[in-house]
N, C-alpha and C positions, 0 to 999 in steps of 0.2 A: 794613163793609169786611172782607174775608176776611184771615186771618192771612198768607197768602202775598202778598197785595197790600201789606200793611204792610211785610213783609220786603223785597219788591221795591223799594218806595219808599225804604226806609231804605238799602239797598245803593246805589241810584243817587245819593241825596243825599250819602252818605258819599264816594262817588267824586268827585262835584262839589266837595265841601268840600276834598278832597285836591288838586283841580286836575288830575285825570287824565282822559284819554279812556277809553272802554271798553276799547280795545286796550291802553293802557298799564296799566290795572288788571289785565287778564287776565295780562299779562306779569309784573306784580309778584306775582300770586297763583300764578304758574307753572301756568297752565291755558290750554287752547286758547281763542281768542277766542270761538268759537261757543258753547262751554260757558258762559263768563262771560256772554255775551249772554242765554242761556237763564236763568241764575240771576237776572239783573237783570230780565228780562221776567216770569218765572214766580214768582220769590221762593222757589223750593225748592232752596236751596243747603245744603251741609253746615255744621254748627255751627262747625267749625274755620274756615270762611271768615269767618263773622261775627266770630269772635275775632280773626282776622288783620286785618280791616278796623278793628276797634276799636283794636288796637295801632298801626296806621298813623296813625289819627287822633290818638291820644295822643302819638305821636312828633312829629307835626307841631306840636301845641300846645306840647310841651316845647322844640322848636327855636325857636319864636317867642318863648317866654319867655326863653330863653338870649340870643337876639339883642337883646331889649329890655333885658337887664341889662348888656350890654356897654357899656364906657365910650366916649365919643365919640372 
């Protein structure tokens, strides 16, 4: 599998994990939908996008942890 295929798959899976549509993800990354679509399809996106997606995933995990720690 080519590196761009791996990156493409990882971006799509991260978006799904976050529960976002491609359109919503593009909006969160402040990029045109078509550009995001190309990133997800071709896997050639800027490194900062990968970092932003990782931060969104970590934020989601932290929010879930805080919810789990709340008293009943």
